[in-house]
N, C-alpha and C positions, 0 to 999 in steps of 0.2 A: 521307654528305652529297651532296645532289643536285648535279649540275654547275653549276647556277645559283646555289648558295648562296655567300655571301660568306665568304672565309677570314678568318683572324685578321689584322686590320689592324695595321700596325706602330705603335709608340708615336709619337705626335706630339710628344713631348717631346725627341726627339733621335734616338737610334739605332733601327734597325729591329728588329722583333721577330724572334726566332730562326726559322730554317728557312723564311723567305719564299721563297727560291729553290726549295727542294724543293716548297713548296706550289704555286708557280707552275707548275713542271714537272708535278706530279701533275694540276693543274687542266687544263693543256693536253692531257694525254693523255685525261682523262675527257670532254672536250668534242669529241674527234676526230670523233664521229658526231652531234654536236649543234651544227653550225656555223651553221645557218640563223638569220638575224636577229641574229647577234652581231657587235658591233663592239669593237674594242680600241684603246687608246691607250698608247703607251710614252712617258712624259714624261722627258726626259733631264736631270734636275736635276743630275746629276754633271758635266755640261758647262758649267754656270754657273760664274762666277767665285766664288772661295771665300767672299767676304763676302756673296754672295747665297744661301748655302746654310746660314744660321743656323737655330737651333731654331724661331724663330717663322715663318720662311719655310716650312719643312717642314710645320709644323702647319697653316698656312693652306692650303697646296697639298692636303694630305690632306683637309682639311674640305670643300673644293670638290667633290671626287669622292664623299665620303660623302653629300652632298646628293643626288647622282644615284643612289646605291645605294638611297636611300629611295624613289625614284620608279620605278626599274627593277630587274630581276633583275641584280645585278652583283657584281663581286668587285674588291677593291683589294689590290695587292701592293706593299709598301714594301721595296725591295731593299737589299742591304748597301751599295751605293754611293749610296743615297738616291734613285735613280730610282723612279718610280711607274709601275706597269702597272695599267691599269683595263680591265676587260672587262664588257660589259653586253649584255643581250638585250632587244629591243623598243624601244630608243631610236632616234630619228632622228639623222642626222649633225649637224643643227643644234644638238641638245641638247649634244653633245660639243664642238661648235665654240664654244658659249657658255662652256664650262668652260675651253677653251684660251685664249680671249680674256681671261678673268679672270686666268689665269696669266701671260699675256703682259704684262698691265697690272701685275701684282704684280712682275714681274721686268723691267719696261720699261727700266731703266737698264743692263741687261746686254746686251752686243753680240749674244749668241746669239739674242735674241728679235727682233732687228731684221731678220732674214732669213727668207724664206719657207721652210716645211718641205720638206726633201728626203725624198721617200718611200722612198728606198733607204738613205741614210746616217742619216736621222732628224732632223738639225738639232736644233730644240728638242723636237719630238715626232714620233713615227712612228705612222701610222694603219694599221690592219689591218681589212679587211672579210673576216671569217674564211672565208666561202664561197669567196673568191678567194685569200686570203693565208694560209690556215691553215698551210701548210708553212713559210712564213717566220716566222710567229708561233711555231710549235712549235720551230723551230731557235733562235730567240731564247731561249725558255724553257729549252731544253736547255743552251745556252751558259751562262746564269746558274746553272743547277743545277750544272754542272761546276765553275764558279768557286766557288760556295758550298761544295761538297764539299772542294775544295782548301783553302779558307780554314779549314774545320773541322778538317782534318787538321793544318794548320800550327798552329792554336790548341791542339790536343791535344798536339802535339809540344812547344810552348813551355811549356804547363802542366806536363807531365811533367818537363821540364828544371828548371822552377822548384821543383817539389815534391821533386825528388831531393835527398837529404841532402847538404849542402855544409858545409865548414868555415866557421865564423863569423869574419869578419874585420871588426871595427868600423872605420868610416871616420872620419878626423879631422874635428873640428868646423870649420865655416866660419870663416875668418879675415877680418880687416878688408879685406884686398886681394881675397879672394874675394867679399865683400859688394859691393865697388865694381864688380867684374866683372859680377856678377849685375845690379846696378842699371843698368849701361850696357846690358846685354842686353835688359832689359825696358823701357828708356827709351821707345822708339817702337814696340815690338812689339805685334802684335795678340794679346791674351791669350785670345781666344775658344776656341782649341783646348785650353786648359788649364782652362777653367771647367767645373765640375761642379755638378750639382743633386742634392740628396737630400731626400726628403720627410720631413716631421714629420707623423705620422699619429695619429689617434684610433683606438685599438684596444680594444674591449671583449671580454668573454669569448664573446659570441654573434655578433659581426659581423667582417667582414673589414676590413683597414686602410682608413681614409678619410683621404686627404691633407688637412691643414689649411693648411700653407704649405710652401714649398720653400726650403731653404737653398742659397744660391749661393756658391761658394767657388773659389779657385784651388787646383788640385791641386799641393801642394808636392812630392810624390814625382815627378810628371811634370815639374815645373820642374827639379828636381834632375837627372833623367836627361838633360834637354836642355841644361842650362847648366852644372851643376857635379856631374857624376856621381861624382867621386872624393872628395867631401866631404859632410858632413851639414849641411844648412842649419839644422836645429833643435839641433845639438850645442852651440852657444853661444846661450843664451836671449836675451841682450841684443842680440847682433847680429841674431838672428832677429826681435826686436821692431822693429829698424830696417828690416829687409827687409819686414815686413808693412806698415809705413807707406808704403813705396815702392809696394807692390802696391795699397794703398788708393787712392793718387793715380792709378794707372793704371786701376784698375777703375771708378772713379766715372764717367769720361766714357763708357766702354763701356756701363755700366748705363743711363746717361742716354740714350744713343743707342738701345739696344735695348728698354728697359723703361720709358721715360718715361710711357707710358700703359698699363702692364700691368694686366690684369684679374685675374690670378692672384696671390694673396698670396705673398710671398717674403721672405727675410731675407738680410742682408749682415753679415759680420764686419768691424767697423771698430774702429780705435783712437780713443781719446778725442781725441788730438791731431789726428786727421783731422776729427772732428766739429767741432772748434773752428777749422778752417782755412778759408781762402778757397775751397779746392777744394770743400768740402762746401757752402759758401754758394752757389756756382754750381750745384752739383747740386740743392740745395733749391729754387732759383729756377726750374730747368728742368723739374723733375719735376711730373707732373700732381697736382692737389690731391687727387683721390680716391686716388691711389697711396700717399700718405703714410700713410693709415690702414691700408693693406694691407702696409706695409713694416715688418719687425721688424729693428731694429738690434741685433746680438749683440756683446757686449763680454766680454772676458776678466776674470776676477776680479783678476788681478795688476794689470791696467791701472787698474781702478777704485780698488783700495785703495792703489795707489802715490801717488795724489794725489786725495784726497777732495774738495778744493776744486774742482779741474778737473772732477771727475765731477758734482758738484752743479750747476755751471754748465751743463755739457753736458746733464744730465738735464732741467733746466728748459727749455732751448732745444728739445730733442727733444719734450718733452711739449707745449709750446706750439704747435709746428708740426704735431702730430698723429701723430708716429711712435710705435711701440711699441718696448720694449726687452726684451732677454733677457740674463741674466747666465750666461755659458758657463764651462766649466772646473771645475765643482764635483765633488767626490767625496763619497762617503757619509760620510767622516770630517769634511769641512768643512761640509757642508750644515747640520747642527744649530746652527752658530754664525753663520748668515747670517739677518738679519732683512729679508725682502724688502720689507715695507711701508716700513720706515724708510729703506731705500736708494732707494725709489721705482722699483723694477724691476717690469715687467709679467709676465715669465716667467723661469723659471730652468731650467738644464740640469744634470743630474747624470750623470756617466759610469757606465755599467754596469760592474760588477766581478764576476768569477766568485766572489770571496770572499763575496758576498752569499748564495751558495747554501749554503755550509757552513762558511765560515771566519770568520764574525762572531759575537761573543757575543750572546746573546739580549737583554741589556740595551742593547747598541748598536743592535740592530734596533728595539727599542722606542723609543729616543730618536729614531731616524731617522723612524719613522712619525709621531711627534708633530711633528717638525720639518716634514714634508711636509704634514701637516694644517694647521699654523699658516701655512705659506706659501701654502696654497690648492691642493688636489689638481688642480684644473683648470688650474693655472698651472705645473705641474711637468712637465718633459720628461725621460725617460730616453733618453740618447743612447749611441751606440756599442753598440747591441744586436746581438750577433752570433749569438745562439742563442735557442731557445724559452724557456730558463730566465729570460732577461731580462724577457720579457713576464709570465711566471707570477709572479715575485718582484715585479715592478712593480705588478701588480694587487693582490697581497697588501698592498702598502704604500699602495694608494690611487691609484697613478699610471695615467693613461689615455692619455697622449701619449708616443709612442715614435719613435725614429729610429735607423737603423743598417742594416747589411748584411742582417740577417735580415728586417727590415721591407721592404727593397728586394726580397728574394726572394719574400716574400708578395705584393707588388704585381705582380711579374712573372708569378707563377702565375695571378693574377686577370685580367691584361690580355687574354689571348686570348679569354676568355669574354665580357668586356665589350665587345669590339669586333666581334662578329659581326653580319652583316647591317647594317653601317653604323652600329652603335651606337658612341658615343664617350664615354669618361670619361677626360679627360686627367689624368695623374698627374704 
């Protein structure tokens, strides 16, 4: 790859793509004899306050420089601490100054942007004219490369420790007092560090995964580690149901704050009691009109069938307001007994099970195929897909929508290719 070619740009959906530090170091070495006409910017997003480093901020910041890549020979590096390094050839300083002004406006409420840039320490951003500042630029790239290698070694060490066989010690189920403690802990906490996104993708036999919408959820495993590491939050299903209601109340204001005018379709897991609450009414009044049609409300089958009257009322309200609905938590044994149209559900999710490969009788598979066809093949999602068999079996049953770690891996493999030379396909 020529020195001026753009490297793989990090995902704008959150975490940087892997090896960006190594890519920056390699790039700095390759342009050592090609400094003429090159300018570089190091944007110190890591120095911003935490609430100014959310997913959408990172996405917008990267997109600003991707516009410059289209105009000039440039490269973007999204580092592990969310800093951005941009290098280009042929641009005038005023082109980069306009980009910096846009970023300062984006983060205008952060104290960091209120002070002039310090060319030595960096401040909000550090400038490099490579014919004069190459050594300083190369030193910065080397420092991040060393940090990236150290982090990789630590990640490998932790992964090996996790994978090492250990005696299984089941944790006790969460008690009522544990639930009260967790509710107090999340009462005023910022849940953003615990929020995860996972794509639901259309996958055909001849194409790569195409994201349709992204499920937004709180990582219960991470919440356990932070608040209740000695107990299992899911061990008592009834107390866990109460916990999810508390999480609903905390999530709705954050979603309203960060996604009130979101352009990308997404889904939320909510309880029926939440949908019928004043919290959801405030959420519904604050969210953009166009967003409702792009928002899928996911509900658990236990919640729906526990009180059909409440569900029918909530269903009619959601339908009138323009939301779509998805019935989650189905297995291949339960699905044939569900009538999607009578329930008034738009989409349904069925968990992938390894038993579908060889542990299910042929007549059971035949009944499942009929149930999927009756439900509408385009309305079925296979979730928790952890291996290629899940896609193969799903296709055999007529399913084309998939979600899970295997789908995430396929998307990650595709991202570097799709983001070269300033190309962007946010997933």
